[in-house]
N, C-alpha and C positions, 0 to 999 in steps of 0.2 A: 602569549597574546601579543601582537603587535599592535601599538596603540599610535594612532596619527590625529594630528590636528589638520582641520580644513575650512576654508572660508565658503561662504556663499561662491556658488558657479566654480569650485575647485572639485577635482575627480581622484580616484584612485582607481588603479587598473588592477584586475585580478586575472592572471594567466594572459591569454591573448585575446580572450573574447568578452570579457566581462568588465563593464566600467560602471562605478559608483561615483553620481556626482551629488554636492550636497545644494539642494535647491533652495531651502528656504531654514532660517531660525528663528523660532517664535518661543522666547522665554525657555520653558524646558523641554521644547520638542524640536527636533531636526526632520526635516522633510528630506529624503533621499530619493533619486532618481537612478533607477538600475536599468542598464543596458546589457543584455544578456541572451543567448541562442533561446528559441522558444522551446526547445526540449529540455530545458533545465526548470527544475521547479524551484520557485522563489518564495518562501513563506515566512511570514513573523515567526519569531521562534515559539511564542506561546501556541500559534496554530499548529505548527510543526510538532510539538509536543501531543495536541490532541490528535491530530491524524496519526501519530506513531501509535498511541494508546489504542484508537478505534481498529487499526490494522493489526493490532497484537489481539484485540479482543475476538475480531473477526477470524483470524486463523485459529485461534483456540477454539471457537465456536465451533468452525468447520473440523476440527480434529475430534471435536467430541461428537458433533453428529455423525462423523465416519466410524466412529468406535461403537456408536450405538445402531447405526444402519447397517454395516456390514453383518452382524449375525442374523439379522432378520432377511436380509437378501440371498444371504447364503442357504436359509433354510427353504425360502422359496424355490431357487434353482434347484436344490436339492429333490424339492416334492415334484417340481417339474420333470426333472430327469427321472425319476422314480416312475412317474406316470408315463411317459413315454416309453420307458424299458417294459412296462406291464402292455403297453399296446402294441409293441411290436415283437413280444414273445407268441411262439407258435399256439394255437388252441391247444388244449390237451383234450385227449379221447377218454 
C-alpha cells in the first residue's frame, strides 16, 4: 500500500485521468474530491462491499431459479411438441 501525506487543496493523480484532492480536514474526517471519467464507478468501500454481496446474491438466485425453471419449461415444450405431432399425424381408417 502506498501511503501519502497531503494537505488541504493538495492532490494525487492516478493514471492519466483520476485526480483526488483533499478538500477539508475536520478532526477525524477528511473530505476528498475525486475527478474521474463518468464511466468509472466510485464507491465508498463499505458500499462497494454491499453492492458486491447483492450482486453475488442476485446471481445465485438467478442460477437457482434457472435450475428450477428449466425442467418445467422442458416438460411444457415436450407436451406442446407431442400435441403438435398428434395434430399432424394422418387420421387412421
